[in-house]
C-alpha positions in Angstrom: 67.5 3.5 26.6 68.2 3.0 23.0 67.4 -0.7 23.4 64.1 0.1 24.9 63.4 2.6 22.2 64.2 -0.2 19.6 62.1 -2.6 21.3 59.1 -0.2 21.5 59.2 0.7 18.0 59.6 -3.0 16.6 56.6 -3.7 18.6 54.6 -0.7 17.1 55.8 -1.6 13.6 54.6 -5.4 14.3 51.1 -4.1 15.5 51.0 -1.9 12.7 51.6 -4.7 10.0 49.1 -6.7 12.0 46.4 -4.1 11.6 47.5 -3.8 7.8 47.3 -7.5 7.4 43.8 -7.6 9.2 42.6 -4.8 6.7 43.7 -6.9 3.3 41.8 -9.6 5.0 38.4 -8.1 5.4 39.0 -6.2 1.7 39.2 -9.9 0.6 36.4 -11.0 2.6 34.0 -8.4 1.8 34.8 -8.7 -1.6 34.0 -12.5 -2.0 31.0 -11.2 0.0 29.5 -9.5 -2.4 30.7 -11.7 -5.1 28.6 -14.4 -3.7 25.3 -12.1 -3.2 25.9 -11.0 -6.9 25.5 -14.5 -7.9 22.6 -15.2 -5.7 20.6 -12.1 -6.6 21.2 -12.8 -10.3 19.1 -15.7 -9.8 16.1 -13.9 -8.6 16.5 -10.7 -10.3 13.5 -11.2 -12.5 11.0 -11.4 -9.2 10.8 -7.6 -9.1 12.2 -4.3 -10.0 13.4 -3.8 -6.4 15.6 -7.0 -6.6 17.2 -6.0 -10.0 18.2 -2.3 -8.5 19.6 -4.5 -5.6 21.5 -6.7 -7.7 22.8 -3.5 -10.0 24.0 -1.9 -6.7 25.7 -4.9 -5.4 27.5 -5.6 -8.6 28.6 -2.0 -8.6 30.2 -2.4 -5.2 31.8 -5.4 -6.2 33.3 -3.7 -9.3 34.6 -1.0 -7.0 36.3 -3.3 -5.0 37.9 -5.2 -7.8 39.0 -1.7 -9.5 41.3 -0.9 -6.4 43.9 -3.4 -7.7 45.2 -0.6 -9.9 46.7 0.6 -6.5 49.0 -2.2 -6.5 51.1 -0.4 -9.5 53.8 1.4 -7.9 53.3 3.9 -10.3 49.7 4.9 -9.0 50.0 3.6 -5.5 50.5 7.1 -4.1 48.9 9.0 -6.9 46.4 11.8 -5.6 45.2 12.2 -8.9 43.9 8.7 -9.6 42.7 8.4 -6.0 40.5 11.3 -6.4 39.3 10.0 -10.0 38.2 6.7 -8.2 36.6 8.5 -5.5 34.8 10.5 -8.1 33.6 6.9 -9.7 32.7 5.4 -6.5 30.2 8.3 -6.0 28.2 6.6 -8.9 26.9 4.1 -6.5 24.6 6.8 -4.6 22.1 7.0 -7.2 21.8 2.9 -7.7 21.3 2.2 -3.8 18.8 5.4 -4.0 16.9 3.6 -7.0 16.6 0.2 -4.9 15.4 2.0 -1.6 12.7 4.1 -3.4 11.7 1.2 -5.4 11.1 -0.8 -2.2 8.9 1.7 -0.6 7.0 3.0 -3.9 6.9 0.1 -6.3 7.3 1.6 -10.0 9.1 4.8 -9.1 12.4 4.0 -9.8 12.3 3.8 -13.7 15.1 3.2 -15.9 15.0 6.7 -17.2 15.0 8.4 -13.8 17.9 6.4 -12.5 19.8 6.9 -15.8 19.3 10.7 -15.5 20.6 10.6 -11.9 23.5 8.6 -12.9 24.6 10.9 -16.1 24.6 13.8 -13.4 26.4 12.2 -11.0 28.9 10.7 -13.9 29.8 14.4 -15.5 32.2 14.8 -12.7 34.4 11.7 -13.7 35.5 13.1 -16.9 35.7 16.6 -15.8 38.1 15.9 -13.0 40.0 13.8 -15.6 40.2 17.1 -18.0 40.2 19.5 -15.0 42.3 18.0 -12.0 41.0 20.5 -9.3 39.7 19.8 -5.9 36.6 21.8 -6.6 35.4 19.7 -9.2 35.6 16.9 -6.5 34.1 18.9 -3.8 31.0 19.7 -6.0 30.7 15.9 -6.9 30.7 15.2 -3.2 28.0 18.1 -2.7 25.9 16.5 -5.3 25.9 13.1 -3.9 25.3 14.6 -0.5 22.1 16.4 -2.1 20.8 13.0 -3.6 21.5 11.2 -0.5 19.2 13.8 1.7 16.6 13.8 -1.2 16.3 9.9 -0.9 16.3 9.6 2.8 13.3 12.4 3.0 11.4 10.6 0.2 11.7 7.4 1.5 10.4 8.3 4.7 7.4 10.0 2.9 6.9 6.9 0.7 7.0 4.7 3.8 4.3 6.4 5.4 2.2 6.6 2.7 2.9 3.1 1.8 1.8 1.6 5.3 -1.2 3.6 5.3 -2.3 2.1 1.9 -1.3 -1.5 3.5 -3.6 -0.7 6.5 -6.4 0.1 4.0 -6.0 -3.0 2.1 -4.4 -6.0 3.8 -5.0 -7.7 7.3 -1.5 -8.4 7.8 2.0 -6.7 7.6 4.5 -9.9 7.8 6.9 -9.8 4.7 4.9 -6.9 3.0 5.8 -3.7 5.6 8.3 -1.2 4.3 9.6 0.0 7.8 12.8 -2.1 7.1 13.2 0.1 4.2 13.3 3.3 5.9 15.5 2.2 8.7 18.2 0.3 6.4 18.2 3.6 4.3 18.9 5.9 7.5 21.6 3.0 8.7 23.1 3.1 5.7 23.6 6.5 4.5 24.3 7.7 8.2 27.3 5.1 8.2 28.5 6.3 5.0 28.4 9.7 5.9 30.0 8.9 9.2 32.8 7.1 7.7 33.5 9.8 5.1 33.6 12.7 7.8 35.4 10.6 10.7 37.9 8.7 8.6 38.8 11.6 6.0 42.5 10.5 6.4 41.6 6.8 6.1 43.7 4.3 8.3 43.9 0.6 8.1 41.9 0.1 10.9 39.0 2.6 9.8 39.1 0.5 6.6 38.9 -3.0 8.5 36.2 -1.8 10.8 34.1 -0.2 8.0 34.4 -3.5 5.8 33.4 -5.7 8.7 30.3 -3.2 9.4 29.5 -3.4 5.9 29.3 -7.2 5.8 26.9 -7.1 9.0 24.6 -4.3 7.7 24.5 -5.8 4.1 23.8 -9.2 5.4 20.6 -8.1 7.3 19.7 -5.8 4.4 20.0 -8.9 1.7 18.0 -11.2 4.3 15.2 -8.5 4.6 14.9 -7.7 0.8 15.0 -11.4 0.1 11.7 -12.0 2.5 10.0 -8.9 1.3 7.1 -9.3 -1.2 6.2 -6.5 -3.3 2.7 -5.1 -3.3 2.3 -3.5 -6.8 -1.5 -2.8 -6.6 -1.2 -0.4 -3.9 -0.1 2.4 -6.3 -0.9 3.5 -10.0 1.2 2.0 -12.9 4.3 3.8 -13.8 3.9 6.0 -17.0 5.8 3.4 -19.2 3.2 0.5 -18.5 0.0 2.6 -18.2 -0.9 2.6 -22.1 -0.5 -1.3 -22.2 -2.5 -1.8 -18.9 -5.6 0.3 -20.4 -5.5 -1.7 -23.7 -5.8 -5.0 -22.3 -9.3 -6.7 -22.1 -10.5 -7.5 -18.8 -10.6 -11.2 -18.4 -14.2 -12.8 -19.2 -15.3 -9.7 -20.7 -14.7 -7.3 -23.8 -14.2 -4.2 -21.6 -11.2 -2.5 -21.5 -10.1 -1.6 -17.8 -7.0 -0.7 -16.0 -4.8 -3.7 -14.3 -6.1 -4.0 -10.6 -8.9 -1.7 -11.4 -12.5 -2.1 -9.6 -14.5 -2.8 -12.8 -16.5 -6.0 -12.0 -17.0 -8.5 -14.7 -20.3 -9.4 -16.0 -22.4 -11.2 -13.6 -20.1 -10.0 -10.7 -21.9 -9.7 -7.2 -20.1 -6.3 -6.9 -22.7 -4.6 -8.5 -25.2 -5.6 -6.0 -25.0 -2.3 -4.0 -26.9 0.5 -5.9 -24.3 2.8 -7.5 -23.6 6.4 -6.7 -26.5 8.5 -8.2 -25.2 11.5 -10.0 -25.4 14.9 -8.3 -29.0 16.4 -8.2 -30.6 13.1 -9.6 -33.2 11.6 -7.4 -33.9 7.8 -7.7 -37.5 7.0 -8.0 -37.4 3.9 -5.9 -35.9 6.2 -2.7 -38.5 8.7 -3.1 -40.0 10.1 -0.1 -43.8 10.7 0.3 -44.7 13.3 3.3 -47.7 13.4 5.1 -49.9 16.8 4.5 -49.0 18.0 7.8 -45.2 17.7 7.0 -45.7 19.6 3.6 -44.0 22.8 4.7 -40.9 20.8 5.6 -40.5 19.6 2.1 -37.9 21.0 -0.1 -39.2 23.8 -2.5 -36.5 23.4 -5.3 -35.2 20.7 -7.3 -31.6 21.2 -6.2 -32.8 20.8 -2.7 -34.7 17.9 -3.4 -31.8 16.3 -5.3 -29.5 17.3 -2.4 -31.8 15.3 0.1 -32.3 12.4 -2.2 -28.5 11.9 -2.4 -28.3 12.1 1.3 -30.9 9.5 1.8 -29.4 7.4 -0.9 -26.0 7.9 0.7 -27.5 6.5 4.2 -29.4 3.6 3.0 -26.2 2.5 1.1 -24.2 2.9 4.1 -26.9 0.9 6.3 -27.2 -1.8 3.5 -23.3 -2.1 3.7 -23.0 -2.2 7.6 -25.6 -4.8 7.7 -23.9 -7.0 5.4 -20.3 -6.5 6.5 -21.3 -7.3 10.1 -23.0 -10.3 9.1 -20.2 -11.4 7.2 -17.8 -10.9 9.9 -19.9 -12.6 12.6 -21.2 -15.6 10.5 -18.6 -16.2 7.9 -15.4 -14.9 9.9 -13.5 -14.2 6.9 -11.0 -12.7 9.4 -9.6 -16.3 10.1 -8.0 -16.2 7.0 -4.5 -14.7 8.1 -3.9 -13.5 4.5 -7.1 -11.6 4.1 -7.3 -8.8 1.9 -10.0 -5.7 1.1 -10.7 -7.4 -2.1 -11.5 -10.7 -0.6 -13.5 -9.2 1.9 -15.4 -7.1 -0.7 -15.9 -9.9 -2.7 -17.3 -11.9 0.4 -19.6 -8.8 1.4 -21.0 -8.2 -2.1 -19.5 -4.8 -3.0 -16.6 -3.5 -4.6 -13.2 -2.3 -2.9 -13.8 1.3 -3.2 -17.2 1.2 -1.4 -16.1 -1.0 1.6 -12.6 1.1 1.9 -14.8 4.3 1.9 -17.1 3.1 4.5 -14.5 1.6 7.0 -12.2 4.7 6.7 -15.0 7.5 6.7 -18.1 6.0 8.5 -16.4 3.7 10.8 -13.2 6.0 11.1 -10.8 3.1 11.3 -8.6 1.1 8.8 -9.4 -2.3 7.3 -6.0 -3.6 9.2 -7.4 -2.5 12.7 -11.1 -3.6 12.0 -10.0 -7.1 11.2 -7.6 -7.4 13.7 -10.1 -6.4 16.4 -12.3 -8.9 15.5 -9.2 -11.4 15.5 -8.7 -10.2 19.2 -12.2 -11.2 20.3 -12.0 -14.5 18.7 -8.7 -14.8 20.8 -10.6 -13.9 23.6 -13.4 -16.5 23.2 -10.7 -19.1 22.8 -9.0 -18.1 26.1 -12.4 -17.8 27.8 -13.4 -21.2 26.6 -10.0 -22.9 27.9 -11.9 -23.6 31.2 -13.5 -26.4 29.5 -11.1 -27.5 26.8 -8.0 -27.1 28.9 -5.3 -24.5 28.4 -3.8 -24.4 24.9 -0.5 -22.5 23.9 -0.7 -19.0 22.8 0.8 -19.8 19.6 -2.2 -21.9 18.9 -4.6 -19.4 20.0 -3.0 -16.9 17.6 -2.9 -19.1 14.6 -6.6 -20.0 15.1 -7.5 -16.5 15.4 -6.2 -15.5 12.1 -2.9 -14.0 13.2 0.1 -14.3 11.2 2.6 -14.9 13.8 2.9 -14.6 17.7 4.6 -11.4 17.7 1.9 -9.6 15.8 -0.7 -11.2 17.9 0.8 -10.2 21.3 1.4 -6.7 20.0 -2.1 -5.9 18.6 -3.8 -7.6 21.6 -1.9 -5.3 24.0 -2.9 -2.5 22.1 -6.7 -3.4 21.9 -7.0 -4.9 25.6 -4.2 -3.2 27.5 -2.9 -6.3 28.5 -1.0 -9.3 26.9 -2.9 -12.8 26.0 -1.0 -14.5 29.1 -2.2 -11.7 31.7 -5.6 -11.8 30.1 -5.5 -15.5 30.7 -4.6 -15.3 34.3 -6.8 -12.3 35.1 -10.0 -14.5 33.6 -9.2 -17.4 35.8 -7.9 -15.3 39.1 -4.3 -17.1 38.9 -0.9 -15.4 40.0 0.4 -13.7 36.7 3.7 -15.2 35.4 6.9 -13.8 36.5 8.1 -10.9 34.3 10.9 -12.3 32.9 8.7 -15.4 31.4 8.1 -15.0 27.8 4.9 -15.5 26.1 4.6 -19.0 24.8 
């Protein structure tokens, strides 16, 4: 009996040592992982403020792993005071990673002053615990970090919805500029961190190893998505620290001072070809309406009523003129075949500015620029599919490319949204052929 007990104890001890060794291997692996990405991100840190905050966050994670060598000292190895002090310092990472997520979905939001204020507020608890080593100080530090986390997640969700709406109004594609991945990554990261803190309050070697393994997977996806993402700075107003500089810079080719990215056209631009919006109450002479004597009773009796009707007529004429130009441009010049078509490029082709065109598409047509352009692309794709009876069948990847779509995925998704069937199903229905097996993938 004693021999069996000894063998069982030896096996448990061996298993424990194996898990501990695995945990040490994973700690070394995750440290090298963040070291690699620190070096890589430093090379691209000038690309955007989003990448710079990601670099700073990665650097802090690397330093937090390196600082754990203090626990190799026998005097500090089992010190609760040092452990709590290190935990308070680790919480400084929350404002840094929050700055990355916020900057990704709202360029210009995570300014140095805002991040410094959040860091300073969280950093107060490190010297506070040093001077007053009480558990309540550490609890307050965790409470503040939790508040920052919840505020970041909620704000990122709101910013993501706003950002995607602005994208739909200004761009005909979403590949590498959509920020849905930011919201998903933000929720995934903070959820995993919260689960780790709650579920493994008394950390074991196994929980530490599993969390490090999960961190490598999660951060690998995050780094890949961030590296592919292209920041669209023109979607939102400039931050306060850059606004004065932008308004003091002359517009190219003119002596006019205008904000960067504004809609002020240069001299001789075709953007002024549509009549400007008249001031309230003013009647334009060329739009004056002469009524027949029999209809004299229907004419407005006051200047305010005359101005209002002239404004309404002027607005209707502008919309009619813009509708004709937009339709003619889309049907004859086919700018939607450009997979990177933007609202500004479309406005230039139509002969107006972005503000007029965006208002007309959103309010008069009741749609977005993204949906309008992709609807024309779907119709172009249908024309290509219908012409396959004469030209022979071509791959759907080629149909997507020749229709102006950036990728086969977006082509299939939007075709299904507009037509209710996939491109391949549309092809089989067009030529009365049996549909492909459900397991068969789109070409």
